All heavy atoms as an XYZ file, in Angstrom:
988
protein
N      52.188     45.728    142.487
C      53.347     46.561    142.939
C      54.642     45.966    142.217
O      54.931     44.784    142.435
C      53.468     46.579    144.390
C      54.533     47.419    144.849
S      54.890     47.239    146.646
C      53.736     48.401    147.277
N      55.348     46.793    141.603
C      56.625     46.316    140.965
C      57.807     46.659    141.897
O      57.806     47.741    142.519
C      56.878     46.882    139.575
O      56.918     48.322    139.720
C      55.836     46.517    138.591
N      58.715     45.794    141.959
C      59.880     46.132    142.847
C      60.926     46.743    141.989
O      61.256     46.403    140.925
C      60.482     44.821    143.425
O      61.028     44.078    142.478
N      61.366     47.902    142.493
C      62.389     48.730    141.845
C      63.705     48.497    142.555
O      63.783     48.720    143.659
C      61.989     50.174    141.908
C      62.991     51.052    141.169
N      64.229     51.414    141.709
C      62.897     51.650    139.893
C      64.829     52.172    140.808
N      64.151     52.354    139.733
N      64.637     47.951    141.824
C      65.956     47.651    142.409
C      66.937     48.677    141.946
O      67.308     48.771    140.806
C      66.354     46.317    142.034
C      67.653     45.899    142.829
C      67.884     44.510    142.588
N      69.239     44.202    143.131
C      69.702     43.046    143.595
N      68.984     42.054    143.341
N      70.881     42.931    144.037
N      67.415     49.465    142.952
C      68.339     50.433    142.540
C      69.793     49.879    142.598
O      70.073     48.950    143.337
C      68.300     51.672    143.497
O      68.663     51.240    144.843
N      70.662     50.405    141.864
C      72.065     49.907    141.761
C      72.778     50.502    142.961
O      72.814     51.760    143.167
C      72.787     50.415    140.453
O      71.963     49.988    139.368
C      74.139     49.799    140.266
N      73.362     49.612    143.730
C      74.142     50.048    144.843
C      75.505     50.518    144.371
O      76.112     49.878    143.565
C      74.455     48.872    145.765
C      73.307     48.532    146.712
C      73.757     47.596    147.729
O      74.472     46.562    147.473
N      73.242     47.607    148.959
N      75.938     51.661    144.833
C      77.214     52.225    144.459
C      78.068     52.501    145.785
O      77.446     52.601    146.908
C      77.079     53.547    143.710
O      76.343     54.463    144.419
C      76.360     53.230    142.300
N      79.334     52.693    145.575
C      80.126     52.947    146.733
C      81.140     54.033    146.284
O      81.464     54.132    145.089
C      80.806     51.718    147.241
C      81.735     51.024    146.231
S      82.264     49.386    146.812
C      80.803     48.417    146.264
N      81.760     54.640    147.336
C      82.801     55.648    147.011
C      83.999     54.913    146.612
O      84.209     53.760    146.921
C      82.980     56.523    148.278
C      81.908     57.230    148.750
C      82.276     58.034    150.032
C      81.160     58.851    150.476
N      81.302     59.467    151.791
N      84.887     55.585    145.862
C      86.117     55.000    145.355
C      87.013     54.538    146.576
O      87.590     53.385    146.453
C      86.841     56.121    144.611
C      85.735     56.993    144.132
C      84.677     56.989    145.223
N      86.943     55.179    147.663
C      87.800     54.813    148.848
C      87.296     53.455    149.341
O      88.061     52.605    149.713
C      87.705     55.836    149.931
N      86.050     53.282    149.419
C      85.434     51.982    149.832
C      85.779     50.899    148.881
O      86.270     49.763    149.257
C      83.949     52.114    150.052
O      83.587     53.135    150.824
C      83.295     50.786    150.500
N      85.632     51.153    147.553
C      85.975     50.128    146.533
C      87.458     49.813    146.640
O      87.786     48.638    146.520
C      85.645     50.619    145.177
N      88.389     50.825    146.867
C      89.778     50.494    146.949
C      90.134     49.685    148.109
O      90.880     48.748    147.989
C      90.547     51.850    146.998
N      89.448     49.921    149.149
C      89.661     49.106    150.420
C      89.147     47.676    150.215
O      89.904     46.785    150.494
C      88.854     49.757    151.574
C      89.087     49.147    152.910
C      88.347     49.923    154.036
C      88.752     49.376    155.396
N      88.086     50.207    156.445
N      88.083     47.524    149.524
C      87.612     46.168    149.233
C      88.589     45.426    148.223
O      88.741     44.235    148.252
C      86.200     46.230    148.642
C      85.102     46.567    149.759
C      83.850     46.628    149.162
C      82.740     46.991    150.150
N      82.335     45.874    151.015
N      89.222     46.210    147.415
C      90.167     45.627    146.404
C      91.527     45.366    146.946
O      92.404     44.808    146.369
C      90.171     46.478    145.075
C      88.908     46.589    144.260
C      89.012     47.701    143.219
C      88.619     45.180    143.625
N      91.790     45.999    148.144
C      93.088     45.849    148.728
C      94.172     46.746    148.146
O      95.306     46.299    148.000
N      93.720     47.902    147.616
C      94.731     48.834    146.882
C      94.709     50.184    147.517
O      93.770     50.547    148.143
C      94.477     48.846    145.422
C      94.764     47.464    144.762
C      93.089     49.425    145.104
N      95.771     50.915    147.358
C      95.959     52.294    147.787
C      95.196     53.289    146.875
O      95.638     53.233    145.671
C      97.460     52.532    147.921
C      97.740     53.933    148.465
C      97.378     54.241    149.708
C      98.558     54.750    147.826
C      97.625     55.615    150.217
C      98.894     56.027    148.284
C      98.454     56.333    149.581
O      98.758     57.590    150.079
N      94.212     53.862    147.326
C      93.382     54.734    146.475
C      94.183     55.704    145.650
O      93.939     55.918    144.428
C      92.418     55.501    147.356
C      91.378     56.448    146.566
C      90.576     55.696    145.552
C      90.540     57.180    147.518
N      95.110     56.374    146.226
C      95.850     57.442    145.572
C      96.732     56.940    144.438
O      97.140     57.700    143.488
C      96.754     58.220    146.544
C      96.021     59.224    147.437
C      95.126     58.603    148.522
O      95.375     57.446    148.832
O      94.342     59.278    149.045
N      96.921     55.594    144.327
C      97.673     54.973    143.296
C      96.821     54.584    142.176
O      97.304     54.083    141.133
C      98.542     53.811    143.893
N      95.452     54.605    142.285
C      94.590     54.118    141.189
C      94.442     55.175    140.181
O      94.811     56.357    140.417
C      93.171     53.899    141.876
O      92.609     55.019    142.446
C      93.218     52.704    142.887
N      93.937     54.872    138.941
C      93.786     55.829    137.918
C      92.784     56.898    138.345
O      91.872     56.624    139.136
C      93.256     54.973    136.738
C      93.581     53.581    137.052
C      93.676     53.513    138.576
N      92.940     58.051    137.745
C      92.042     59.239    138.074
C      90.573     58.914    137.885
O      89.750     59.312    138.702
C      92.496     60.427    137.229
N      90.243     58.192    136.718
C      88.777     57.910    136.536
C      88.257     56.991    137.656
O      87.075     57.144    137.945
C      88.598     57.294    135.175
C      89.387     55.974    134.860
C      90.726     56.268    134.170
O      91.223     57.440    134.178
O      91.365     55.276    133.764
N      89.061     56.143    138.250
C      88.593     55.323    139.395
C      88.360     56.230    140.610
O      87.340     56.113    141.295
C      89.611     54.270    139.609
C      89.141     53.372    140.805
C      88.349     52.276    140.577
C      89.570     53.573    142.068
C      87.977     51.373    141.556
C      89.172     52.750    143.159
C      88.427     51.606    142.953
N      89.285     57.125    140.875
C      89.241     58.069    142.065
C      88.065     58.963    142.008
O      87.526     59.362    142.990
C      90.486     58.730    142.220
C      91.690     57.915    142.539
C      92.932     58.724    142.706
O      92.979     59.853    143.221
N      94.073     58.211    142.273
N      87.716     59.450    140.757
C      86.745     60.469    140.612
C      85.297     60.036    140.437
O      84.416     60.758    140.517
C      87.133     61.350    139.416
C      88.447     62.056    139.669
C      89.064     62.734    138.406
O      88.403     62.539    137.273
O      90.135     63.215    138.480
N      85.153     58.661    140.144
C      83.786     58.200    139.982
C      83.182     57.490    141.197
O      83.689     57.603    142.269
N      82.098     56.830    140.888
C      81.533     55.859    141.911
C      81.659     54.504    141.286
O      81.652     54.355    140.085
C      80.137     56.216    142.263
C      80.018     57.535    143.009
C      79.145     56.196    141.029
N      81.637     53.451    142.156
C      81.810     52.109    141.709
C      80.525     51.375    142.161
O      80.226     51.258    143.323
C      83.037     51.439    142.359
C      83.211     50.008    141.824
C      84.276     52.268    142.036
N      79.824     50.664    141.192
C      78.765     49.900    141.456
C      79.186     48.599    141.948
O      80.260     48.124    141.757
C      77.770     49.839    140.187
O      78.424     48.849    139.354
N      78.180     47.841    142.536
C      78.529     46.526    143.080
C      78.929     45.552    141.981
O      79.901     44.788    142.084
C      77.230     45.959    143.764
C      77.388     44.704    144.444
C      78.065     44.606    145.691
N      77.599     45.359    146.822
C      78.372     45.616    147.920
N      79.545     45.090    147.974
N      77.880     46.287    148.934
N      78.258     45.740    140.820
C      78.601     45.002    139.660
C      80.025     45.252    139.104
O      80.796     44.347    138.722
N      80.337     46.551    139.100
C      81.680     46.960    138.596
C      82.773     46.390    139.564
O      83.798     45.833    139.160
C      81.846     48.419    138.556
C      80.990     49.025    137.460
C      80.945     50.581    137.455
O      81.022     51.136    138.573
O      80.822     51.192    136.464
N      82.493     46.451    140.917
C      83.449     45.883    141.877
C      83.597     44.322    141.603
O      84.747     43.881    141.615
C      82.940     46.113    143.263
C      83.881     45.585    144.268
C      85.155     46.361    144.435
C      83.187     45.679    145.739
N      82.474     43.662    141.377
C      82.624     42.258    141.101
C      83.360     41.974    139.917
O      84.158     41.017    139.906
C      81.183     41.635    140.995
C      80.444     41.606    142.328
O      81.070     41.728    143.354
O      79.224     41.454    142.221
N      83.130     42.727    138.890
C      84.035     42.597    137.528
C      85.451     42.863    137.862
O      86.287     42.111    137.291
C      83.355     43.535    136.516
N      85.745     43.931    138.606
C      87.144     44.204    138.923
C      87.847     43.049    139.655
O      89.004     42.650    139.473
C      87.331     45.491    139.758
C      87.011     46.772    139.004
C      86.932     48.013    139.943
C      88.171     47.010    137.983
N      87.079     42.380    140.589
C      87.635     41.330    141.339
C      87.724     40.026    140.613
O      88.757     39.301    140.641
C      86.716     41.004    142.664
C      86.852     42.103    143.575
C      85.790     41.934    144.765
O      84.712     41.558    144.591
N      86.232     42.402    146.014
N      86.786     39.841    139.665
C      86.767     38.626    138.872
C      87.812     38.674    137.747
O      88.579     37.731    137.484
C      85.437     38.470    138.229
O      84.428     38.433    139.198
C      85.383     37.082    137.413
N      87.876     39.781    137.019
C      88.874     39.989    135.868
C      89.483     41.317    136.026
O      89.081     42.325    135.372
C      87.972     39.882    134.600
C      88.912     39.874    133.398
O      90.100     39.525    133.536
O      88.425     40.291    132.289
N      90.502     41.390    136.918
C      91.138     42.633    137.160
C      91.797     43.202    135.949
O      92.605     42.449    135.244
C      92.074     42.459    138.335
C      92.309     40.949    138.332
C      91.153     40.315    137.664
N      91.726     44.535    135.635
C      92.423     45.183    134.578
C      93.943     45.254    134.879
O      94.386     44.996    136.064
C      91.816     46.560    134.495
C      91.157     46.802    135.767
C      90.815     45.472    136.329
N      94.756     45.575    133.985
C      96.199     45.576    134.202
C      96.589     46.470    135.361
O      97.458     46.139    136.067
C      96.888     45.904    132.840
C      98.461     45.907    132.964
C      99.105     44.605    133.391
O      98.478     43.530    133.098
O     100.079     44.560    134.123
N      95.943     47.724    135.390
C      96.472     48.555    136.399
C      96.169     48.053    137.810
O      96.918     48.248    138.758
C      95.687     50.031    136.384
C      94.265     49.926    136.497
C      93.298     49.861    135.527
C      93.467     50.095    137.689
N      92.096     49.989    136.038
C      92.150     50.123    137.351
C      93.855     50.157    138.979
C      91.108     50.140    138.322
C      92.808     50.235    139.991
C      91.472     50.167    139.620
N      95.096     47.329    137.982
C      94.794     46.625    139.265
C      95.804     45.518    139.550
O      96.271     45.368    140.639
C      93.371     46.181    139.279
C      92.896     45.488    140.602
C      93.054     46.458    141.811
C      91.376     45.233    140.486
N      96.040     44.678    138.556
C      97.067     43.581    138.769
C      98.360     44.110    139.144
O      98.999     43.616    139.990
C      97.100     42.697    137.553
C      95.853     41.895    137.276
C      96.269     40.718    136.212
N      96.521     41.239    134.985
C      95.579     41.517    133.966
N      94.351     41.242    134.133
N      96.014     41.973    132.867
N      98.759     45.254    138.490
C     100.069     45.920    138.710
C     100.126     46.436    140.200
O     101.087     46.308    140.873
C     100.243     46.942    137.711
C     101.738     47.527    137.827
C     101.915     48.578    136.653
O     101.631     48.256    135.532
O     102.246     49.712    137.023
N      98.978     47.082    140.483
C      99.037     47.693    141.959
C      99.072     46.519    142.980
O      99.786     46.725    143.996
C      97.718     48.451    142.148
C      97.776     49.965    141.810
C      96.400     50.568    142.116
C      98.772     50.638    142.606
N      98.374     45.523    142.745
C      98.381     44.381    143.727
C      99.765     43.751    143.765
O     100.176     43.308    144.820
C      97.304     43.364    143.354
C      95.877     43.820    143.671
C      94.886     42.811    143.293
N      93.560     43.131    143.754
C      92.486     42.453    143.360
N      92.613     41.508    142.475
N      91.306     42.755    143.881
N     100.381     43.665    142.678
C     101.711     43.005    142.587
C     102.785     43.910    143.195
O     103.611     43.485    143.935
C     101.987     42.683    141.161
C     103.356     41.947    140.918
C     103.426     41.543    139.447
N     103.447     42.670    138.618
C     102.568     42.905    137.648
N     101.563     42.023    137.396
N     102.535     43.974    136.858
N     102.840     45.201    142.694
C     104.074     46.007    142.968
C     103.713     47.146    144.054
O     104.629     47.749    144.582
C     104.484     46.687    141.687
C     104.888     45.721    140.616
O     105.358     44.566    141.003
O     104.668     46.003    139.408
N     102.461     47.466    144.246
C     102.140     48.505    145.213
C     102.132     49.868    144.500
O     102.217     50.006    143.247
N     102.148     51.016    145.271
C     102.179     51.022    146.750
C     100.936     50.368    147.307
O      99.842     50.442    146.796
C     102.213     52.491    146.999
C     101.664     53.151    145.868
C     101.882     52.259    144.730
N     101.239     49.763    148.557
C     100.130     49.000    149.262
C      99.652     49.788    150.442
O     100.403     50.493    151.115
C     100.619     47.691    149.683
C     101.220     46.836    148.607
N     100.489     46.210    147.707
C     102.517     46.490    148.378
C     101.222     45.461    146.952
N     102.497     45.669    147.209
N      98.359     49.718    150.745
C      97.727     50.354    151.886
C      98.269     49.627    153.159
O      98.686     48.492    153.162
C      96.213     50.231    151.805
C      96.091     49.048    150.870
C      97.293     49.006    149.988
N      98.163     50.267    154.319
C      98.663     49.797    155.619
C      98.192     48.384    155.883
O      98.966     47.588    156.362
C      98.325     50.723    156.766
C      99.298     52.038    156.733
C      98.962     52.881    157.883
N      97.540     53.208    157.847
C      96.830     53.871    158.714
N      97.468     54.393    159.845
N      95.546     54.161    158.642
N      96.974     48.079    155.781
C      96.509     46.653    156.047
C      97.240     45.589    155.269
O      97.617     44.533    155.817
C      95.008     46.626    155.782
C      94.586     48.036    155.836
C      95.788     48.863    155.375
N      97.528     45.887    154.029
C      98.237     45.004    153.142
C      99.773     44.964    153.563
O     100.291     43.825    153.640
C      98.066     45.368    151.650
C      98.974     44.508    150.805
C      96.610     45.269    151.253
N     100.306     46.036    153.857
C     101.746     46.117    154.236
C     101.802     45.353    155.596
O     102.795     44.521    155.703
C     102.213     47.594    154.481
C     103.558     47.554    155.180
C     102.180     48.293    153.251
N     100.965     45.510    156.577
C     100.954     44.792    157.764
C     100.908     43.277    157.565
O     101.617     42.505    158.224
C      99.836     45.302    158.784
N     100.020     42.957    156.737
C      99.868     41.454    156.462
C     101.097     40.826    155.815
O     101.535     39.770    156.159
C      98.568     41.280    155.575
N     101.736     41.622    154.924
C     102.891     41.084    154.193
C     104.018     40.974    155.126
O     104.843     40.130    154.925
C     103.241     41.985    152.981
C     102.295     41.793    151.768
C     102.608     42.781    150.646
C     101.774     42.528    149.493
N     102.210     41.405    148.547
N     104.093     41.880    156.135
C     105.155     41.851    157.162
C     104.923     40.943    158.253
O     105.767     40.617    159.063
C     105.436     43.243    157.624
C     106.156     44.157    156.591
C     106.239     45.632    157.122
C     107.513     43.713    156.191
N     103.692     40.498    158.397
C     103.246     39.630    159.521
C     103.154     40.330    160.918
O     103.447     39.778    161.879
N     102.662     41.586    160.792
C     102.492     42.514    162.097
C     101.164     43.097    161.991
O     100.470     43.000    161.033
C     103.640     43.500    162.169
C     105.052     42.914    162.171
C     103.547     44.576    161.050
N     100.847     43.732    163.039
C      99.513     44.450    163.090
C      99.718     45.913    162.550
O     100.825     46.280    162.316
C      99.078     44.560    164.557
O      99.952     45.409    165.320
N      98.599     46.620    162.266
C      98.651     47.901    161.771
C      99.282     48.823    162.924
O     100.017     49.653    162.590
C      97.249     48.446    161.343
C      96.752     47.551    160.119
C      97.327     49.902    161.037
C      95.448     47.909    159.645
N      98.905     48.494    164.129
C      99.526     49.264    165.331
C     101.046     49.053    165.254
O     101.799     49.923    165.601
C      98.842     48.793    166.587
O      97.513     49.142    166.578
N     101.421     47.845    165.037
C     102.795     47.494    165.033
C     103.639     48.242    163.925
O     104.774     48.756    164.206
N     102.914     48.469    162.869
C     103.595     49.345    161.758
C     103.823     50.747    162.283
O     104.816     51.325    162.101
C     102.675     49.443    160.555
C     102.646     48.300    159.568
C     101.637     48.644    158.384
C     104.003     47.998    158.956
N     102.771     51.282    162.936
C     102.942     52.634    163.525
C     103.980     52.690    164.525
O     104.785     53.653    164.495
C     101.539     53.112    164.125
N     104.100     51.708    165.431
C     105.142     51.608    166.383
C     106.472     51.603    165.769
O     107.440     52.135    166.280
C     104.905     50.485    167.370
C     103.757     50.801    168.383
C     103.710     49.663    169.485
N     103.429     48.401    168.976
C     102.139     47.987    168.885
N     101.147     48.626    169.272
N     101.929     46.652    168.510
N     106.498     50.889    164.647
C     107.836     50.805    163.880
C     108.087     52.045    163.174
O     109.131     52.106    162.389
N     107.263     53.037    163.037
C     107.444     54.334    162.266
C     107.120     54.153    160.847
O     107.418     55.111    159.992
N     106.395     53.107    160.461
C     105.857     52.964    159.062
C     104.478     53.556    158.956
O     103.568     53.084    159.503
C     105.893     51.457    158.597
C     105.365     51.408    157.162
C     107.267     50.945    158.732
N     104.419     54.771    158.344
C     103.175     55.424    158.243
C     102.686     55.725    156.797
O     101.571     55.950    156.606
C     103.267     56.926    159.028
O     104.238     57.607    158.384
C     103.488     56.670    160.470
N     103.615     55.517    155.843
C     103.315     55.600    154.484
C     103.064     54.327    153.819
O     103.586     53.260    154.216
C     104.455     56.436    153.831
C     104.785     57.752    154.289
C     103.553     58.785    154.128
O     103.082     58.786    152.996
O     103.294     59.460    154.994
N     102.343     54.344    152.649
C     102.203     53.135    151.927
C     103.569     52.686    151.422
O     104.433     53.530    151.157
C     101.309     53.488    150.778
C     100.759     54.862    151.042
C     101.669     55.509    152.155
N     103.782     51.364    151.302
C     105.014     50.860    150.854
C     104.829     49.970    149.564
O     103.815     49.367    149.407
C     105.658     49.968    151.886
C     106.056     50.615    153.184
C     106.683     49.567    154.144
C     107.012     51.763    153.029
N     105.911     50.018    148.714
C     105.815     49.124    147.524
C     106.308     47.769    147.942
O     106.813     47.551    149.021
C     106.764     49.700    146.439
O     108.174     49.586    146.952
C     106.396     51.078    145.996
N     106.092     46.773    147.022
C     106.502     45.441    147.318
C     107.977     45.372    147.508
O     108.517     44.679    148.370
C     106.016     44.476    146.073
O     104.623     44.576    146.081
C     106.496     43.122    146.439
N     108.747     46.101    146.781
C     110.208     46.168    146.842
C     110.628     46.679    148.172
O     111.550     46.203    148.827
C     110.802     47.049    145.691
N     109.949     47.708    148.715
C     110.220     48.213    150.038
C     109.893     47.234    151.172
O     110.728     47.138    152.113
C     109.466     49.613    150.309
C     109.985     50.732    149.405
C     109.041     51.881    149.487
O     107.765     51.766    149.403
N     109.594     53.064    149.684
N     108.899     46.596    150.976
C     108.378     45.494    151.964
C     109.528     44.368    151.950
O     109.890     43.903    152.990
C     107.028     44.972    151.614
C     105.967     46.042    151.832
C     106.704     43.761    152.481
C     104.652     45.749    151.335
N     109.893     43.975    150.797
C     110.844     42.950    150.695
C     112.229     43.384    151.315
O     112.933     42.520    151.991
C     111.102     42.488    149.184
C     109.920     41.782    148.701
O     109.068     41.274    149.503
O     109.804     41.671    147.401
N     112.557     44.597    151.119
C     113.802     45.153    151.691
C     113.705     45.204    153.221
O     114.663     44.915    153.874
C     114.071     46.632    151.089
N     112.568     45.561    153.700
C     112.393     45.604    155.158
C     112.505     44.155    155.845
O     113.123     43.920    156.796
C     110.942     46.121    155.521
C     110.900     47.518    156.147
C     109.424     47.959    156.399
C     111.701     47.701    157.395
N     111.891     43.185    155.009
C     111.994     41.701    155.500
C     113.439     41.367    155.445
O     113.882     40.721    156.449
C     111.204     40.875    154.566
C     109.691     40.903    154.697
C     109.077     39.942    153.736
C     107.586     40.040    153.716
N     107.037     39.070    152.769
N     114.135     41.684    154.537
C     115.597     41.362    154.288
C     116.415     41.960    155.459
O     117.245     41.367    156.108
C     116.107     41.772    153.018
C     117.368     41.089    152.594
C     117.240     39.652    152.232
O     116.132     39.286    151.735
N     118.295     38.817    152.383
N     116.141     43.274    155.717
C     116.849     44.039    156.766
C     116.490     43.588    158.094
O     117.405     43.626    159.037
C     116.428     45.540    156.540
C     117.179     46.479    157.340
C     116.657     47.940    157.024
O     116.638     48.242    155.927
O     116.335     48.514    158.023
N     115.238     43.128    158.352
C     114.751     42.652    159.567
C     115.148     43.478    160.737
O     115.911     43.034    161.679
C     115.174     41.161    159.798
O     114.450     40.610    160.838
N     114.757     44.785    160.805
C     115.107     45.687    161.953
C     114.475     45.042    163.273
O     113.649     44.234    163.243
C     114.436     47.028    161.536
C     113.361     46.675    160.542
C     113.833     45.383    159.877
N     115.022     45.501    164.312
C     114.538     45.043    165.642
C     113.048     45.223    165.850
O     112.461     44.318    166.462
C     115.356     45.802    166.758
C     115.232     45.207    168.147
C     115.998     45.914    169.149
O     117.104     46.341    168.856
O     115.518     46.041    170.313
N     112.562     46.427    165.548
C     111.135     46.593    165.700
C     110.295     45.565    165.009
O     109.235     45.155    165.489
C     110.772     47.977    165.310
C     110.708     48.309    163.874
C     111.682     48.838    163.054
C     109.605     48.023    162.981
N     111.358     48.980    161.769
C     110.085     48.405    161.663
C     108.299     47.502    163.114
C     109.191     48.341    160.483
C     107.493     47.289    161.969
C     107.984     47.753    160.660
N     110.725     45.165    163.726
C     109.961     44.177    163.014
C     110.000     42.848    163.650
O     108.958     42.125    163.744
C     110.491     44.158    161.565
C     109.775     43.166    160.584
C     108.294     43.466    160.520
C     110.446     43.205    159.270
N     111.202     42.451    164.184
C     111.249     41.205    164.898
C     110.364     41.166    166.083
O     109.712     40.177    166.348
C     112.759     40.887    165.265
C     113.673     40.711    164.055
C     115.135     40.622    164.550
O     115.428     40.246    165.588
N     116.028     41.066    163.679
N     110.399     42.338    166.843
C     109.589     42.348    167.970
C     108.104     42.309    167.727
O     107.361     41.577    168.427
C     109.937     43.679    168.724
C     109.205     43.915    170.037
C     109.517     45.258    170.716
C     108.700     45.466    171.838
N     108.808     46.934    172.317
N     107.683     42.997    166.709
C     106.229     43.074    166.328
C     105.845     41.718    165.779
O     104.647     41.374    166.028
C     105.950     44.170    165.343
C     106.107     45.608    165.903
C     105.124     45.901    167.042
O     104.070     45.294    167.201
O     105.535     46.822    167.891
N     106.645     41.009    165.086
C     106.302     39.691    164.536
C     106.166     38.789    165.769
O     105.244     37.931    165.722
C     107.368     39.154    163.590
C     107.260     39.710    162.222
C     108.332     39.193    161.325
N     107.995     39.356    159.914
C     108.778     39.067    158.973
N     109.947     38.577    159.182
N     108.390     39.257    157.756
N     107.046     38.828    166.728
C     106.915     37.943    167.971
C     105.620     38.307    168.676
O     104.916     37.383    169.108
C     108.129     38.214    168.850
N     105.277     39.548    168.787
C     104.066     40.041    169.475
C     102.866     39.471    168.646
O     101.963     38.878    169.290
C     103.924     41.560    169.525
O     105.148     41.992    170.292
C     102.714     41.991    170.118
N     102.912     39.578    167.397
C     101.783     39.014    166.562
C     101.635     37.575    166.643
O     100.566     37.023    166.723
C     101.986     39.485    165.118
C     100.819     39.334    164.264
C      99.644     40.211    164.522
O      99.798     41.228    165.328
N      98.474     40.047    163.940
N     102.740     36.822    166.791
C     102.721     35.365    166.929
C     102.128     35.027    168.260
O     101.271     34.041    168.297
C     104.116     34.785    166.835
N     102.366     35.784    169.321
C     101.836     35.490    170.589
C     100.298     35.739    170.636
O      99.557     35.012    171.167
C     102.514     36.416    171.687
C     103.921     35.921    171.990
C     103.821     34.559    172.744
O     103.019     34.288    173.537
O     104.730     33.774    172.375
N      99.858     36.842    169.927
C      98.540     37.129    169.786
C      97.730     35.980    169.121
O      96.668     35.600    169.555
C      98.239     38.568    169.117
C      96.837     38.718    168.660
C      98.753     39.626    169.887
N      98.271     35.569    168.058
C      97.630     34.411    167.315
C      97.624     33.178    168.116
O      96.610     32.430    168.101
C      98.398     34.183    165.985
C      98.118     35.063    164.931
C      98.646     34.509    163.516
N      99.179     35.673    162.802
C     100.587     35.898    162.733
N     101.421     35.187    163.285
N     100.908     36.984    162.002
N      98.732     32.831    168.943
C      98.732     31.691    169.724
C      97.669     31.799    170.845
O      96.958     30.839    171.116
C     100.189     31.608    170.392
C     100.359     30.266    170.962
C     101.946     30.123    171.240
C     102.215     30.077    172.645
N     103.679     30.004    172.936
N      97.494     32.989    171.440
C      96.450     33.172    172.491
C      95.146     33.066    171.851
O      94.216     32.467    172.502
C      96.681     34.582    173.121
C      95.741     34.834    174.217
C      95.783     33.899    175.463
O      96.716     33.091    175.510
O      94.870     34.068    176.318
N      94.901     33.617    170.751
C      93.559     33.523    170.086
C      93.235     32.070    169.834
O      92.099     31.637    169.942
C      93.493     34.256    168.768
N      94.177     31.281    169.329
C      94.027     29.866    169.120
C      93.642     29.068    170.408
O      92.776     28.223    170.400
C      95.236     29.304    168.456
C      94.993     27.914    167.910
C      93.934     27.786    166.800
O      93.822     28.738    165.955
O      93.160     26.799    166.784
N      94.362     29.395    171.465
C      94.129     28.872    172.807
C      92.714     29.081    173.210
O      91.981     28.198    173.714
C      95.132     29.332    173.793
C      95.014     28.600    175.193
C      95.823     29.328    176.187
N      95.307     30.649    176.595
C      94.256     30.855    177.406
N      93.532     29.857    177.830
N      93.878     32.021    177.734
N      92.306     30.366    173.075
C      90.884     30.713    173.507
C      89.818     29.947    172.696
O      88.810     29.376    173.177
C      90.771     32.186    173.380
C      91.507     32.873    174.473
C      89.282     32.605    173.566
C      91.645     34.378    174.418
N      90.089     29.902    171.410
C      89.218     29.236    170.461
C      89.111     27.749    170.899
O      88.012     27.234    170.885
C      89.708     29.386    168.995
C      88.851     28.779    168.007
C      89.401     29.011    166.657
C      88.591     28.249    165.515
N      89.159     28.375    164.266
N      90.164     27.144    171.134
C      90.251     25.680    171.496
C      89.421     25.525    172.804
O      88.637     24.511    173.010
C      91.648     25.152    171.598
N      89.704     26.459    173.752
C      89.052     26.310    175.061
C      87.516     26.356    174.824
O      86.685     25.664    175.461
C      89.493     27.390    176.066
C      88.975     27.306    177.401
C      89.696     28.350    178.354
C      89.061     28.269    179.721
N      89.705     29.258    180.653
N      87.086     27.381    174.039
C      85.638     27.539    173.863
C      85.026     26.338    173.069
O      83.887     25.935    173.434
C      85.351     28.790    173.056
C      85.595     30.075    173.752
C      85.153     31.321    173.007
N      85.365     32.491    173.725
C      85.691     33.686    173.284
N      85.862     33.851    172.034
N      85.867     34.666    174.079
N      85.771     25.777    172.196
C      85.285     24.614    171.455
C      85.146     23.335    172.525
O      84.180     22.631    172.467
C      86.204     24.195    170.334
N      86.060     23.279    173.417
C      86.022     22.253    174.377
C      84.831     22.418    175.336
O      84.156     21.471    175.722
C      87.368     22.280    175.278
C      87.428     21.252    176.390
C      88.636     21.419    177.152
O      89.686     21.518    176.561
O      88.529     21.385    178.413
N      84.602     23.630    175.784
C      83.389     23.956    176.621
C      82.151     23.693    175.916
O      81.241     23.248    176.530
C      83.536     25.413    177.175
C      84.672     25.602    178.129
C      84.705     27.041    178.607
O      84.271     27.954    177.786
N      85.548     27.309    179.634
N      82.051     24.050    174.668
C      80.869     23.783    173.823
C      80.527     22.335    173.622
O      79.456     21.898    173.473
C      80.941     24.567    172.568
N      81.708     21.479    173.587
C      81.429     20.041    173.449
C      81.015     19.331    174.612
O      80.717     18.160    174.577
N      81.097     19.919    175.806
C      80.603     19.283    177.029
C      79.163     19.034    177.144
O      78.303     19.591    176.752
C      81.133     20.078    178.273
C      82.566     20.025    178.447
C      82.890     20.763    179.691
N      84.368     20.982    179.699
C      84.987     21.592    180.675
N      84.313     21.995    181.745
N      86.309     21.770    180.705
């Protein structure tokens, strides 16, 4: 019996998510095709210029915008940010530091602090 290994492919939306880019900003040939696991690996290892530019300048998808601002995706929504933002727009928001952003950053810091406390407590209990 010979093993037949089929090539795994994914939809462009999945590949864009894995690459951390906004699908609608990618080239048409990327949006219209399918991406194999090998092609995804190649894009991650040696990104073409369009991918480097998107990662550098945007527009960025919400998870990337949230990470760059130091808030949660829900925090972005509460702040009224529903569209993808460019790096320049993110930098301007950081500079402007509106009240909602300060509040969401403080909330996110509390969440991280609590998660760390729980992790330490679990580690302590496991060490007993």
